[in-house]
N, C-alpha and C positions, 0 to 999 in steps of 0.2 A: 822461703820456708813453707813446707807443706801444711795444709790447713787441718786435716783430719789426723788425729793421733790415737793409738790404742794405748792401753795402760802399760803394756810391756815396753813399748817405746818411750813413753813418758818417764818410766822408771830409769830406763837406760841412759837417756840423754838429758834429763832435767832434775835428777835427784841431787840435792845439795850435799856435799861432803861435810864432815865436821869442821874442817878448815874454812870452807866457804861460809858455813853458819856463823863461825866466829867473826867473820868480817861484818856481820849484820847486827852484832850485839848492841852497838851504840846507835842504831838507826831505828826508826819507828814509822809506822803507817805508810804513807806514800813513798817516803824515801827508802824504807826498807824493801818494799816489793819492787820499786823502781830499780834499785841497785841489783836485787836478786835476778830480775828478769834480764837486765842489761848483761849481767855476767854470764847467765846460762845461754842467752842468745849468742853472745860472742863465742862461746865455746862450741856451740853447734854450727853456727853460720859463718863464723870467721869475720863478722862485722857487727856493728851495733845496729839495733832497730832505729829507724828514724821517727817512729811514733808508736803509740800503743797499738794501732791498727795493723802493724807488721807482726804482731805476736797473737797466735791463735788463742782463743779464750781457754781452750783445754789446757794449754800450757800455763797460762796465767793461773787458772784454778789449781793446777798441780803444785806450782811453786808456792802460791798463797797458802795452801793447806800445810805446807812443811814449816812455814814461818809464823803460823798463826796470825795471819793478816787477811782481812777480807779481800777478795779479788778486785772488788770495786774501788779499792784504794788506789789502784794503778791509774784510774781516771783522773786522780788529783796530783799525779806526779807531773812535774813540770819538764817538758821535753826540750825546752830551751832555757838558758839562764845559768845561775851560778851552781846549782846542785848537780846538774847533769854534766857540766863542764869540769867539776870536781870528781864526780863518780867515774867518768871514763878513764882518766889517767890511773886512778887508784886500781880500777879493774885491770887495766892492762898490766900494771906493775905486778899485781898478785898473781895473774895468770901467765905472766912471762910473754905477753904479746908486744910486738912493736907496732907503732903507728905507721900507716902507709906514708911513704915519702916519694916525692917525684923521681929521685935518683934510682928507685927500684924499677922504673918503667923499662929502661934499656935492657937490664939483665933478664927481665921476664919475657920481654919480646924474643930475645935470642933463645932463651930456654924452650919457649913454645915452638919456635921455628925448628930448632934442632931435634926436640923430643916428641912433639905432638902433631904438628901440622900435617906432615906427610903421611902419618899413620891414620888420622881421623879428619874427615872432610867437613863435618858439621860444625858450624860456628858455635852453636849453643853447647855442644859437647866439649869443644876446645875451651870455651869460657868456664864451664864447669869444672874440667880438669885443672885449669889455672886456679880457680877458687879453692879447690881441694888442696892443691900444692901449697898455696898461701896459708891455709889453715894448718897443714902439717908443719910448716915452718914457723907457725905463730906469727904471722904478719897479718895485721888488720887488712881486710880487702878494701880496695878503693871504691869509689862510686861505680855504679854499672857502666856509665858512659866511658870511663877510664878503662875498665875491663874490656869493653868492646873495642876501643882503639888499640889496646895492646894486641888482642886477637887479630884485628885487621892488619896491624903493622907486620905481625908474624906471618900471617898468610901472604902478604904482598911480598915480603923478603923471601919466603920459601918459593913463590911462584917465579920471582926474578932469578933466583939461583938455579 
């Protein structure tokens, strides 16, 4: 995620809808801001943040202002444990995202090989295209190492063909 944000981009990507605000009604303090940050991060990045350090402070402040919670409350949100393990599936369900599954590897290797690899040589660009494709399909992106392996496999298959 980019680090510096202007007001226009914050409004476009991190404004909570009325439906999203409704999901926060029974949450307070760290759970409320943690849930909201996880939700908006998933919508933008196609994955969940692994820690509060993944989320730029400008984004945290913008979200916090919308829900009347101090941005500092995110520091008290627990990034491991029961709360976050409950929040992630709830967010996926509400946003229509599917959790990454290992059986997705093969189809995306083939998709990259057929549609992207021959047209774009740079590994980082191929990975970015894959991440955007997953986001458009509402499939939560896997860890970066898995994305790298998918791209490497697609490149190898394309070269072999």
